[in-house]
CHARMM-style PDB file with segment names, atoms N, HN, CA, C and O in Angstrom:
ATOM      1  N   MET     1       0.841  -1.196   0.000  1.00  0.00      PROA
ATOM      2  CA  MET     1       0.000   0.000   0.000  1.00  0.00      PROA
ATOM      3  C   MET     1       0.880   1.251   0.000  1.00  0.00      PROA
ATOM      4  O   MET     1       1.855   1.327   0.748  1.00  0.00      PROA
ATOM      5  N   ILE     2       0.545   2.205  -0.817  1.00  0.00      PROA
ATOM      6  HN  ILE     2      -0.247   2.143  -1.424  1.00  0.00      PROA
ATOM      7  CA  ILE     2       1.339   3.425  -0.906  1.00  0.00      PROA
ATOM      8  C   ILE     2       0.662   4.549  -0.123  1.00  0.00      PROA
ATOM      9  O   ILE     2      -0.481   4.910  -0.405  1.00  0.00      PROA
ATOM     10  N   PRO     3       1.374   5.100   0.863  1.00  0.00      PROA
ATOM     11  CA  PRO     3       0.835   6.200   1.673  1.00  0.00      PROA
ATOM     12  C   PRO     3       0.691   7.469   0.852  1.00  0.00      PROA
ATOM     13  O   PRO     3       1.602   7.857   0.120  1.00  0.00      PROA
ATOM     14  N   THR     4      -0.466   8.113   0.980  1.00  0.00      PROA
ATOM     15  HN  THR     4      -1.206   7.798   1.574  1.00  0.00      PROA
ATOM     16  CA  THR     4      -0.693   9.334   0.211  1.00  0.00      PROA
ATOM     17  C   THR     4      -0.360  10.549   1.052  1.00  0.00      PROA
ATOM     18  O   THR     4      -0.951  10.752   2.113  1.00  0.00      PROA
ATOM     19  N   VAL     5       0.573  11.354   0.594  1.00  0.00      PROA
ATOM     20  HN  VAL     5       1.053  11.189  -0.268  1.00  0.00      PROA
ATOM     21  CA  VAL     5       0.983  12.537   1.341  1.00  0.00      PROA
ATOM     22  C   VAL     5       0.100  13.715   0.956  1.00  0.00      PROA
ATOM     23  O   VAL     5      -0.020  14.053  -0.222  1.00  0.00      PROA
ATOM     24  N   GLY     6      -0.517  14.337   1.953  1.00  0.00      PROA
ATOM     25  HN  GLY     6      -0.420  14.063   2.909  1.00  0.00      PROA
ATOM     26  CA  GLY     6      -1.388  15.474   1.684  1.00  0.00      PROA
ATOM     27  C   GLY     6      -2.840  15.103   1.934  1.00  0.00      PROA
ATOM     28  O   GLY     6      -3.695  15.971   2.115  1.00  0.00      PROA
ATOM     29  N   PHE     7      -3.104  13.814   1.941  1.00  0.00      PROA
ATOM     30  HN  PHE     7      -2.410  13.110   1.794  1.00  0.00      PROA
ATOM     31  CA  PHE     7      -4.473  13.377   2.206  1.00  0.00      PROA
ATOM     32  C   PHE     7      -4.528  12.645   3.540  1.00  0.00      PROA
ATOM     33  O   PHE     7      -3.837  11.650   3.755  1.00  0.00      PROA
ATOM     34  N   THR     8      -5.363  13.161   4.421  1.00  0.00      PROA
ATOM     35  HN  THR     8      -5.925  13.969   4.246  1.00  0.00      PROA
ATOM     36  CA  THR     8      -5.456  12.546   5.744  1.00  0.00      PROA
ATOM     37  C   THR     8      -6.322  11.296   5.687  1.00  0.00      PROA
ATOM     38  O   THR     8      -5.949  10.242   6.202  1.00  0.00      PROA
ATOM     39  N   MET     9      -7.477  11.427   5.056  1.00  0.00      PROA
ATOM     40  HN  MET     9      -7.780  12.284   4.638  1.00  0.00      PROA
ATOM     41  CA  MET     9      -8.367  10.279   4.949  1.00  0.00      PROA
ATOM     42  C   MET     9      -8.526   9.849   3.505  1.00  0.00      PROA
ATOM     43  O   MET     9      -8.826  10.663   2.631  1.00  0.00      PROA
ATOM     44  N   ARG    10      -8.323   8.569   3.263  1.00  0.00      PROA
ATOM     45  HN  ARG    10      -8.079   7.908   3.973  1.00  0.00      PROA
ATOM     46  CA  ARG    10      -8.446   8.056   1.907  1.00  0.00      PROA
ATOM     47  C   ARG    10      -9.568   7.031   1.861  1.00  0.00      PROA
ATOM     48  O   ARG    10      -9.640   6.124   2.691  1.00  0.00      PROA
ATOM     49  N   LYS    11     -10.444   7.194   0.869  1.00  0.00      PROA
ATOM     50  HN  LYS    11     -10.385   7.930   0.194  1.00  0.00      PROA
ATOM     51  CA  LYS    11     -11.575   6.274   0.765  1.00  0.00      PROA
ATOM     52  C   LYS    11     -11.318   5.265  -0.350  1.00  0.00      PROA
ATOM     53  O   LYS    11     -11.159   5.624  -1.517  1.00  0.00      PROA
ATOM     54  N   ILE    12     -11.283   4.003   0.040  1.00  0.00      PROA
ATOM     55  HN  ILE    12     -11.412   3.712   0.988  1.00  0.00      PROA
ATOM     56  CA  ILE    12     -11.062   2.947  -0.943  1.00  0.00      PROA
ATOM     57  C   ILE    12     -12.312   2.076  -1.044  1.00  0.00      PROA
ATOM     58  O   ILE    12     -12.800   1.551  -0.043  1.00  0.00      PROA
ATOM     59  N   THR    13     -12.816   1.934  -2.253  1.00  0.00      PROA
ATOM     60  HN  THR    13     -12.420   2.361  -3.066  1.00  0.00      PROA
ATOM     61  CA  THR    13     -14.028   1.136  -2.451  1.00  0.00      PROA
ATOM     62  C   THR    13     -13.676  -0.284  -2.880  1.00  0.00      PROA
ATOM     63  O   THR    13     -13.148  -0.507  -3.970  1.00  0.00      PROA
ATOM     64  N   LYS    14     -13.981  -1.246  -1.995  1.00  0.00      PROA
ATOM     65  HN  LYS    14     -14.410  -1.065  -1.110  1.00  0.00      PROA
ATOM     66  CA  LYS    14     -13.722  -2.648  -2.339  1.00  0.00      PROA
ATOM     67  C   LYS    14     -15.062  -3.342  -2.519  1.00  0.00      PROA
ATOM     68  O   LYS    14     -15.749  -3.659  -1.548  1.00  0.00      PROA
ATOM     69  N   GLY    15     -15.419  -3.571  -3.763  1.00  0.00      PROA
ATOM     70  HN  GLY    15     -14.861  -3.314  -4.552  1.00  0.00      PROA
ATOM     71  CA  GLY    15     -16.696  -4.219  -4.026  1.00  0.00      PROA
ATOM     72  C   GLY    15     -17.840  -3.313  -3.618  1.00  0.00      PROA
ATOM     73  O   GLY    15     -18.088  -2.289  -4.256  1.00  0.00      PROA
ATOM     74  N   ASN    16     -18.543  -3.690  -2.544  1.00  0.00      PROA
ATOM     75  HN  ASN    16     -18.342  -4.521  -2.026  1.00  0.00      PROA
ATOM     76  CA  ASN    16     -19.643  -2.863  -2.046  1.00  0.00      PROA
ATOM     77  C   ASN    16     -19.300  -2.269  -0.681  1.00  0.00      PROA
ATOM     78  O   ASN    16     -20.127  -1.632  -0.030  1.00  0.00      PROA
ATOM     79  N   VAL    17     -18.058  -2.498  -0.273  1.00  0.00      PROA
ATOM     80  HN  VAL    17     -17.386  -3.016  -0.801  1.00  0.00      PROA
ATOM     81  CA  VAL    17     -17.655  -2.022   1.053  1.00  0.00      PROA
ATOM     82  C   VAL    17     -16.722  -0.828   0.924  1.00  0.00      PROA
ATOM     83  O   VAL    17     -15.740  -0.868   0.183  1.00  0.00      PROA
ATOM     84  N   THR    18     -17.039   0.223   1.647  1.00  0.00      PROA
ATOM     85  HN  THR    18     -17.837   0.255   2.249  1.00  0.00      PROA
ATOM     86  CA  THR    18     -16.198   1.413   1.613  1.00  0.00      PROA
ATOM     87  C   THR    18     -15.297   1.449   2.839  1.00  0.00      PROA
ATOM     88  O   THR    18     -15.765   1.509   3.976  1.00  0.00      PROA
ATOM     89  N   ILE    19     -14.007   1.410   2.583  1.00  0.00      PROA
ATOM     90  HN  ILE    19     -13.627   1.361   1.659  1.00  0.00      PROA
ATOM     91  CA  ILE    19     -13.060   1.398   3.691  1.00  0.00      PROA
ATOM     92  C   ILE    19     -12.366   2.745   3.810  1.00  0.00      PROA
ATOM     93  O   ILE    19     -11.826   3.271   2.837  1.00  0.00      PROA
ATOM     94  N   LYS    20     -12.388   3.290   5.011  1.00  0.00      PROA
ATOM     95  HN  LYS    20     -12.827   2.862   5.801  1.00  0.00      PROA
ATOM     96  CA  LYS    20     -11.730   4.573   5.234  1.00  0.00      PROA
ATOM     97  C   LYS    20     -10.373   4.343   5.898  1.00  0.00      PROA
ATOM     98  O   LYS    20     -10.287   3.797   6.998  1.00  0.00      PROA
ATOM     99  N   ILE    21      -9.342   4.761   5.221  1.00  0.00      PROA
ATOM    100  HN  ILE    21      -9.412   5.204   4.328  1.00  0.00      PROA
ATOM    101  CA  ILE    21      -8.000   4.569   5.765  1.00  0.00      PROA
ATOM    102  C   ILE    21      -7.374   5.911   6.102  1.00  0.00      PROA
ATOM    103  O   ILE    21      -7.254   6.789   5.247  1.00  0.00      PROA
ATOM    104  N   TRP    22      -6.976   6.057   7.365  1.00  0.00      PROA
ATOM    105  HN  TRP    22      -7.074   5.344   8.059  1.00  0.00      PROA
ATOM    106  CA  TRP    22      -6.345   7.296   7.792  1.00  0.00      PROA
ATOM    107  C   TRP    22      -4.843   7.165   7.618  1.00  0.00      PROA
ATOM    108  O   TRP    22      -4.217   6.283   8.206  1.00  0.00      PROA
ATOM    109  N   ASP    23      -4.266   8.048   6.806  1.00  0.00      PROA
ATOM    110  HN  ASP    23      -4.774   8.764   6.329  1.00  0.00      PROA
ATOM    111  CA  ASP    23      -2.827   8.015   6.571  1.00  0.00      PROA
ATOM    112  C   ASP    23      -2.097   8.784   7.668  1.00  0.00      PROA
ATOM    113  O   ASP    23      -2.402   9.946   7.934  1.00  0.00      PROA
ATOM    114  N   ILE    24      -1.136   8.125   8.296  1.00  0.00      PROA
ATOM    115  HN  ILE    24      -0.888   7.180   8.080  1.00  0.00      PROA
ATOM    116  CA  ILE    24      -0.376   8.768   9.363  1.00  0.00      PROA
ATOM    117  C   ILE    24       0.858   9.457   8.784  1.00  0.00      PROA
ATOM    118  O   ILE    24       1.638   8.837   8.061  1.00  0.00      PROA
ATOM    119  N   GLY    25       1.031  10.719   9.099  1.00  0.00      PROA
ATOM    120  HN  GLY    25       0.397  11.223   9.686  1.00  0.00      PROA
ATOM    121  CA  GLY    25       2.180  11.455   8.594  1.00  0.00      PROA
ATOM    122  C   GLY    25       1.779  12.405   7.491  1.00  0.00      PROA
ATOM    123  O   GLY    25       2.605  13.165   6.985  1.00  0.00      PROA
ATOM    124  N   GLY    26       0.518  12.364   7.117  1.00  0.00      PROA
ATOM    125  HN  GLY    26      -0.152  11.746   7.528  1.00  0.00      PROA
ATOM    126  CA  GLY    26       0.023  13.249   6.064  1.00  0.00      PROA
ATOM    127  C   GLY    26      -0.369  14.600   6.636  1.00  0.00      PROA
ATOM    128  O   GLY    26      -0.312  14.812   7.848  1.00  0.00      PROA
ATOM    129  N   GLN    27      -0.761  15.501   5.769  1.00  0.00      PROA
ATOM    130  HN  GLN    27      -0.807  15.328   4.785  1.00  0.00      PROA
ATOM    131  CA  GLN    27      -1.175  16.828   6.221  1.00  0.00      PROA
ATOM    132  C   GLN    27      -2.567  16.752   6.848  1.00  0.00      PROA
ATOM    133  O   GLN    27      -3.466  16.137   6.275  1.00  0.00      PROA
ATOM    134  N   PRO    28      -2.758  17.372   8.023  1.00  0.00      PROA
ATOM    135  CA  PRO    28      -4.041  17.352   8.724  1.00  0.00      PROA
ATOM    136  C   PRO    28      -5.078  18.216   8.022  1.00  0.00      PROA
ATOM    137  OT1 PRO    28      -6.216  18.310   8.482  1.00  0.00      PROA
TER     138      PRO     28
END
């Protein structure tokens, strides 16, 4: 998984499930 810099919360859609991943070290 590649951490996104600048985005605190990233929404990934897997099938019908929406997973919210909080990136640590990104901009608040």
